[in-house]
C-alpha positions in Angstrom: -69.0 -138.7 106.4 -72.2 -137.7 104.5 -74.6 -140.5 103.8 -74.9 -139.7 100.1 -72.9 -138.2 97.3 -74.5 -135.1 96.0 -73.9 -133.3 92.7 -74.9 -129.6 93.2 -76.6 -127.5 90.6 -74.7 -125.0 88.5 -73.5 -121.7 90.0 -75.6 -119.7 87.6 -79.2 -120.8 86.7 -79.8 -122.8 83.5 -81.5 -120.7 80.9 -83.7 -122.1 78.2 -86.0 -120.8 75.5 -89.2 -122.9 76.2 -90.3 -125.1 73.3 -93.7 -124.7 71.6 -95.2 -128.1 70.7 -98.1 -128.7 68.4 -100.0 -131.7 67.1 -98.9 -133.5 63.9 -102.1 -134.4 61.9 -102.1 -135.4 58.3 -98.6 -133.9 57.7 -99.5 -130.5 59.2 -98.4 -129.0 62.6 -101.6 -127.7 64.2 -102.8 -126.1 67.4 -105.8 -127.4 69.3 -109.1 -126.2 67.9 -110.0 -124.6 71.3 -106.5 -123.1 71.7 -105.9 -125.1 74.9 -102.3 -125.7 76.0 -100.4 -127.2 78.9 -97.0 -126.4 80.4 -94.2 -128.6 81.6 -91.8 -127.5 84.3 -88.5 -129.2 84.8 -88.6 -131.5 87.8 -84.9 -130.8 88.4 -84.4 -127.2 87.6 -87.8 -125.7 88.0 -88.0 -123.6 84.8 -90.6 -123.8 82.1 -89.4 -126.3 79.5 -92.3 -126.6 77.0 -95.8 -125.3 76.2 -97.8 -127.8 74.2 -101.1 -127.9 72.5 -103.6 -129.8 74.6 -105.5 -132.2 72.4 -109.1 -133.4 72.8 -111.4 -135.8 71.1 -111.6 -133.7 68.0 -107.8 -133.7 67.4 -107.6 -137.4 68.2 -110.3 -138.3 65.8 -108.7 -136.1 63.1 -105.4 -137.9 63.6 -107.1 -141.3 63.4 -108.8 -140.3 60.2 -105.5 -139.1 58.7 -103.8 -142.4 59.7 -106.7 -144.5 58.3 -106.7 -142.6 55.0 -102.9 -143.0 54.7 -103.3 -146.7 55.3 -106.3 -147.4 53.2 -105.6 -145.0 50.3 -101.9 -144.4 50.5 -98.8 -146.2 49.2 -97.1 -146.9 52.5 -98.5 -150.3 53.2 -97.7 -151.5 49.6 -94.2 -149.9 49.5 -91.4 -152.4 48.9 -89.5 -153.3 52.0 -86.4 -151.9 50.5 -87.9 -148.4 50.3 -89.4 -148.6 53.8 -86.0 -149.7 55.1 -84.2 -146.8 53.4 -86.5 -144.3 55.0 -86.1 -145.9 58.5 -82.4 -145.8 58.0 -82.6 -142.1 57.2 -84.5 -141.5 60.4 -81.7 -143.2 62.4 -79.1 -140.9 60.8 -81.2 -137.8 61.7 -81.5 -139.0 65.3 -77.8 -139.3 65.5 -77.4 -135.8 64.1 -79.8 -134.4 66.7 -78.7 -136.5 69.6 -77.4 -133.7 71.8 -80.5 -131.6 71.3 -82.9 -134.5 71.9 -81.0 -135.6 75.1 -81.0 -132.1 76.6 -84.7 -131.5 76.3 -85.4 -135.0 77.6 -83.2 -134.3 80.7 -85.0 -131.1 81.4 -88.5 -132.6 81.0 -87.9 -136.0 82.7 -85.1 -135.2 85.2 -82.9 -138.1 84.1 -79.0 -137.7 83.9 -77.6 -136.3 80.7 -75.1 -139.2 80.2 -78.0 -141.7 80.4 -80.2 -139.7 78.1 -77.4 -139.5 75.5 -77.0 -143.3 75.7 -80.7 -143.8 75.3 -80.9 -141.6 72.1 -78.0 -143.6 70.7 -79.8 -146.8 71.5 -83.0 -145.5 69.9 -81.2 -144.8 66.6 -80.0 -148.4 66.7 -83.6 -149.6 67.0 -84.5 -147.7 63.8 -81.6 -149.3 62.0 -82.6 -152.8 63.3 -86.3 -152.2 62.3 -85.0 -151.1 58.8 -83.2 -154.4 58.4 -86.4 -156.2 59.4 -88.5 -154.3 56.9 -86.9 -156.3 54.1 -87.6 -159.7 55.7 -91.4 -159.6 56.0 -92.8 -162.6 54.1 -95.4 -165.3 54.3 -95.4 -169.0 53.5 -96.6 -171.3 50.7 -98.0 -174.8 51.0 -97.7 -177.1 47.9 -98.4 -180.3 49.9 -102.2 -179.9 50.0 -102.9 -182.2 47.1 -102.6 -181.8 43.3 -105.6 -179.4 43.1 -104.6 -176.9 45.8 -102.0 -174.3 46.5 -102.0 -172.6 49.9 -100.4 -169.2 50.5 -100.1 -167.5 53.9 -99.7 -163.7 53.7 -98.4 -161.4 56.4 -100.0 -158.0 56.1 -99.8 -154.8 58.3 -102.5 -154.8 60.9 -103.6 -151.2 60.0 -103.7 -148.1 62.1 -101.9 -148.4 65.4 -102.4 -146.2 68.5 -99.1 -145.8 70.3 -99.3 -144.5 73.9 -96.0 -144.0 75.6 -94.9 -143.2 79.2 -92.8 -140.4 80.8 -89.9 -142.4 82.1 -88.2 -143.3 78.7 -90.2 -141.0 76.3 -87.9 -141.2 73.3 -86.5 -144.7 73.7 -89.9 -146.4 74.2 -91.6 -144.7 71.2 -88.6 -146.0 69.3 -89.2 -149.5 70.6 -92.7 -149.4 68.9 -93.0 -147.0 66.0 -90.1 -148.2 63.7 -91.4 -151.7 64.0 -94.9 -150.7 63.2 -93.6 -148.7 60.2 -91.4 -151.6 59.0 -94.6 -153.7 59.0 -96.4 -151.2 56.8 -98.7 -149.8 59.5 -99.7 -146.2 60.1 -99.8 -144.7 63.5 -101.2 -142.1 65.9 -98.7 -141.5 68.8 -99.7 -140.0 72.2 -96.7 -139.2 74.4 -97.0 -138.6 78.1 -98.1 -135.0 78.9 -95.1 -134.9 81.2 -92.5 -135.5 78.5 -94.0 -134.5 75.1 -91.1 -132.7 73.4 -88.8 -135.4 72.2 -91.7 -137.2 70.5 -92.5 -134.0 68.7 -88.9 -133.7 67.6 -89.1 -137.2 66.3 -92.1 -136.1 64.2 -90.0 -133.3 62.7 -87.3 -135.8 61.8 -89.8 -138.2 60.2 -91.0 -135.3 58.0 -87.5 -134.4 57.1 -86.8 -138.1 56.2 -89.6 -138.0 53.7 -92.3 -140.0 55.5 -95.6 -139.5 53.6 -98.1 -137.2 55.3 -100.6 -139.0 57.6 -98.5 -142.1 58.1 -97.4 -140.9 61.5 -99.6 -138.5 63.5 -98.9 -137.1 67.0 -101.6 -135.9 69.4 -100.5 -134.2 72.6 -102.5 -134.2 75.8 -103.8 -136.3 78.6 -105.0 -139.9 78.8 -108.5 -138.7 79.0 -109.6 -138.0 76.3 -106.7 -138.7 73.9 -105.6 -142.1 75.2 -109.2 -143.2 75.9 -110.3 -142.2 72.4 -107.4 -144.2 70.8 -108.3 -147.2 72.9 -112.0 -147.3 72.0 -112.2 -145.8 68.5 -113.2 -148.3 65.7 -110.7 -146.6 63.3 -107.8 -147.9 65.4 -106.9 -151.5 64.7 -104.3 -151.9 67.5 -103.1 -150.2 70.6 -99.6 -150.5 71.8 -99.2 -149.1 75.3 -96.4 -148.9 77.9 -97.3 -147.7 81.4 -98.9 -148.8 84.6 -100.8 -152.1 85.0 -103.9 -150.2 86.2 -104.1 -148.1 83.0 -103.3 -151.1 80.9 -106.4 -152.9 82.3 -108.5 -149.8 81.4 -107.1 -149.9 77.8 -108.1 -153.5 77.5 -111.6 -152.8 78.7 -111.9 -149.8 76.3 -110.7 -151.8 73.4 -113.0 -154.7 74.0 -115.9 -152.9 72.3 -114.1 -153.3 68.9 -112.0 -156.3 69.8 -108.9 -154.5 68.6 -105.5 -156.0 69.3 -103.9 -154.6 72.4 -100.1 -155.0 73.2 -99.1 -154.0 76.7 -95.8 -153.5 78.5 -96.7 -152.8 82.1 -95.3 -152.8 85.6 -92.9 -155.1 87.4 -91.7 -156.1 90.9 -88.6 -157.7 89.5 -86.7 -160.1 91.8 -83.0 -160.8 91.8 -82.2 -164.0 93.7 -78.7 -164.2 95.1 -77.4 -167.7 96.0 -74.5 -168.1 98.6 -72.0 -169.1 95.9 -72.6 -165.9 93.9 -69.9 -163.3 93.2 -71.1 -160.8 95.8 -69.1 -157.8 94.5 -70.6 -158.3 91.0 -74.1 -158.8 92.4 -73.9 -155.8 94.7 -72.8 -153.6 91.8 -75.6 -154.9 89.5 -78.2 -154.5 92.3 -77.2 -150.9 92.9 -77.4 -150.2 89.1 -80.7 -152.1 88.8 -82.5 -150.2 91.5 -81.0 -146.7 91.0 -81.0 -146.5 87.2 -83.4 -143.8 86.1 -84.0 -143.1 89.8 -85.8 -146.4 90.0 -88.5 -145.0 87.6 -88.2 -148.1 85.4 -90.4 -151.1 84.8 -87.3 -153.3 84.8 -86.1 -151.9 88.1 -84.5 -154.7 90.2 -86.3 -153.5 93.3 -86.8 -156.8 95.0 -83.8 -158.7 96.2 -84.1 -162.3 97.5 -80.8 -163.3 99.1 -79.7 -166.4 100.9 -79.7 -165.7 104.6 -76.1 -166.9 105.0 -74.8 -164.0 102.9 -77.6 -161.5 103.4 -75.9 -159.3 105.9 -72.7 -159.2 103.8 -74.6 -158.3 100.6 -76.7 -155.6 102.2 -73.6 -154.0 103.6 -72.0 -154.0 100.2 -75.1 -152.5 98.5 -75.4 -149.8 101.3 -71.7 -148.9 100.8 -72.3 -148.5 97.0 -75.4 -146.5 97.6 -73.4 -143.9 99.5 -71.1 -143.5 96.5 -73.8 -143.2 93.8 -73.7 -139.5 92.7 -77.1 -138.0 92.4 -78.2 -134.5 91.8 -78.0 -132.1 88.8 -79.0 -134.2 85.8 -77.2 -131.8 83.4 -73.9 -132.6 85.1 -72.1 -135.6 83.3 -71.0 -136.9 86.7 -74.6 -137.5 87.9 -76.0 -141.0 87.8 -79.3 -140.5 89.6 -81.5 -137.5 88.7 -84.8 -136.0 89.8 -88.1 -137.7 90.4 -90.7 -136.9 87.8 -93.2 -134.9 89.9 -94.2 -133.9 93.4 -97.0 -136.4 93.5 -94.7 -139.2 92.6 -92.1 -138.1 95.1 -94.8 -138.3 97.9 -95.9 -141.7 96.7 -92.3 -143.1 96.9 -91.8 -141.6 100.4 -95.2 -143.0 101.5 -94.1 -146.6 100.5 -90.9 -146.2 102.5 -92.7 -144.9 105.6 -95.3 -147.6 105.4 -92.5 -150.3 105.2 -90.8 -148.8 108.3 -94.1 -148.8 110.2 -94.7 -152.4 109.2 -91.4 -153.5 110.9 -88.9 -153.2 108.1 -85.5 -151.6 108.7 -84.3 -148.6 106.6 -80.6 -149.3 106.2 -79.8 -146.2 104.3 -81.8 -143.3 102.7 -85.5 -143.0 103.2 -86.2 -139.4 102.6 -86.6 -136.4 100.3 -83.3 -134.5 99.9 -82.5 -131.0 98.8 -79.7 -130.6 96.3 -77.8 -127.3 96.5 -78.4 -125.0 93.6 -81.5 -126.8 92.3 -85.2 -126.3 92.8 -85.8 -130.0 92.2 -87.4 -133.2 93.4 -84.8 -135.8 94.7 -85.2 -138.9 96.7 -82.3 -140.5 98.5 -81.1 -143.9 97.4 -82.8 -146.2 99.9 -82.2 -149.8 101.1 -84.9 -151.5 103.2 -84.0 -154.8 105.0 -86.0 -157.2 107.1 -88.8 -157.2 104.5 -91.3 -160.0 104.7 -93.3 -161.3 101.7 -96.6 -159.9 102.9 -95.4 -156.3 103.1 -96.7 -153.8 100.5 -93.2 -152.8 99.7 -92.4 -156.4 98.7 -95.4 -156.7 96.4 -96.2 -153.3 94.8 -94.2 -151.3 92.3 -92.6 -148.3 94.1 -91.1 -146.9 90.9 -88.4 -145.1 92.8 -84.8 -145.6 94.1 -85.9 -148.0 96.8 -84.6 -151.6 97.3 -86.5 -154.2 99.3 -84.4 -157.1 100.7 -86.0 -160.5 101.5 -84.1 -163.7 102.5 -84.5 -167.4 101.8 -83.0 -170.7 102.9 -83.7 -173.3 100.1 -83.8 -173.1 96.3 -87.4 -174.0 96.2 -88.2 -171.2 98.6 -86.3 -168.7 96.5 -88.2 -169.7 93.4 -91.5 -169.6 95.2 -90.7 -166.1 96.5 -89.6 -164.9 93.0 -93.0 -166.1 91.6 -95.0 -164.7 94.6 -96.1 -161.5 92.8 -98.8 -160.5 90.4 -96.1 -159.3 88.0 -93.8 -161.2 85.6 -91.7 -158.8 83.7 -88.1 -159.7 84.5 -86.1 -161.7 87.0 -82.4 -162.3 87.8 -80.3 -165.1 89.4 -76.8 -164.9 90.8 -74.9 -168.2 91.1 -71.7 -169.8 89.8 -73.6 -173.0 89.2 -75.0 -173.2 85.7 -77.6 -175.8 86.8 -78.9 -173.4 89.5 -79.2 -170.7 86.9 -80.9 -172.8 84.3 -83.4 -174.3 86.8 -84.3 -170.8 87.9 -84.7 -169.6 84.3 -87.1 -172.4 83.5 -89.2 -172.2 86.7 -89.6 -168.5 87.2 -92.5 -166.8 85.4 -91.0 -163.7 83.8 -90.6 -162.5 80.2 -86.8 -161.9 80.7 -84.4 -163.8 82.9 -80.9 -162.4 83.5 -78.2 -164.7 84.9 -75.2 -163.1 86.7 -76.1 -159.7 85.1 -79.0 -157.2 85.1 -80.7 -155.1 82.5 -78.6 -156.0 79.5 -80.6 -155.4 76.4 -80.3 -155.9 72.6 -82.5 -154.9 69.7 -82.5 -158.5 68.6 -84.0 -159.9 71.9 -87.7 -159.8 72.5 -89.0 -157.9 75.6 -92.3 -158.2 77.4 -94.0 -159.6 80.4 -96.1 -162.4 81.8 -99.1 -162.2 84.2 -100.0 -158.6 85.0 -96.8 -157.3 83.4 -98.4 -157.3 80.0 -99.1 -159.1 76.8 -97.3 -159.2 73.5 -93.6 -158.5 72.8 -91.4 -155.7 71.6 -88.0 -155.8 69.9 -86.5 -158.6 67.9 -88.5 -160.3 65.1 -91.3 -160.8 67.6 -91.6 -157.0 67.9 -92.3 -156.8 64.1 -94.7 -159.7 64.2 -96.9 -157.8 66.7 -97.9 -155.4 63.9 -98.7 -158.1 61.3 -101.9 -159.9 60.5 -101.9 -163.4 59.0 -104.1 -164.1 56.0 -104.7 -167.5 54.5 -105.2 -167.8 50.7 -106.4 -171.2 49.4 -106.2 -171.6 45.7 -107.8 -174.4 43.6 -105.4 -174.7 40.7 -106.7 -177.7 38.9 -108.9 -177.2 35.8 -112.1 -178.9 35.0 -112.7 -180.6 38.3 -116.0 -180.3 40.2 -115.9 -179.1 43.8 -118.9 -181.1 45.0 -121.2 -182.6 42.3 -119.6 -184.8 39.8 -120.9 -183.6 36.4 -118.8 -186.0 34.5 
């Protein structure tokens, strides 16, 4: 019996006409002033997928100027919520129309499975519809209890021009967790997608133009973090930066933004624990654990990569997870049967393998997996679904984000020990608890430091529910009403309404 389930590549090579991507600045599609470009090869199939204009400081500054002009001098910020909502709804319809095209190019640039990509594009359209609904609910408050002479009004206004910097692991979904909420609030934006996955953001820009978004409201600059992301983070014309990516880069963005004290919203890394108590449904837990760690090949900030299981059931649970790991189909991401696709790059593949090797050398036991695998018919980068047992809290694999299909298993004896282990990390993005006792679940939810707590499930998500982290997993929230509030500034207006009364000196 083979250790893993492989989905081979197609009998004939996949053919593709490579995309040409350009910047969107002030409503125009433009090349870089110096003509520079960069290529993206498919991490699964090896062919050239896209050739994109490589932006520099000049393109970034031009995009910021266009967004600032659209905010300061345009109509978007003052447009009635009804009209903004109508445009956002049109974008959702266009995303639905282009779902197959967007998903295919995302698969080829990122390596993720086609069925997953299609589901993500569907979810992204739903986010635009939800943001459209929120656009009509933006309002402030009034205070008529300040005395007979005063009326207080609290206004909620768009924060201004927003720099949106998105990662490679969910390139279309994550821009859709940010941009429609910024637009619903009345902001303008400059978007920088990852240089590894630029194409679907460019397609979104095309759909925004088709939907009738005014020129300059959304601009797209392609290129690398230095100088594009760095310029967005430090430029005084950018009022806010919303970033999803690594904690290390998030810290640099905060430092870069400190010179202008701009608002920074960060969704960063995680080393997310799932705690399994002895009364848990082990079949359900094992299934969710396998999903949580192998989804998107583990290249997911919400990956359930750290399992903390009661030692009475640890051996049983690990055996169940290992059995499921053997059945998870991975390989050709264009095959609908595939559930685990390719790793994003050679460098990241080596990083994942380095973590596994270091854990083994530190005394951990590799139960299954632990190596780079060749998939027949593909020139791709694939890493075997891997389970590592006998992990101790001090090991690097128990503390650092691997960002790959690698599960670390720790054990506990008491509830207090489980909660201490769950909190024993610099991250605080998400956490899960498995128990039939509601008191155990609620105690865990209240005592664990994480932005999202799942009980007897993993990675369910809804547009209505806020998402974000504690500690070094970030600051601010996306999704839900909280995701809209991130892009609003509060302004106090205090109005003296009485006539003929002196403010200070009694002239009467």
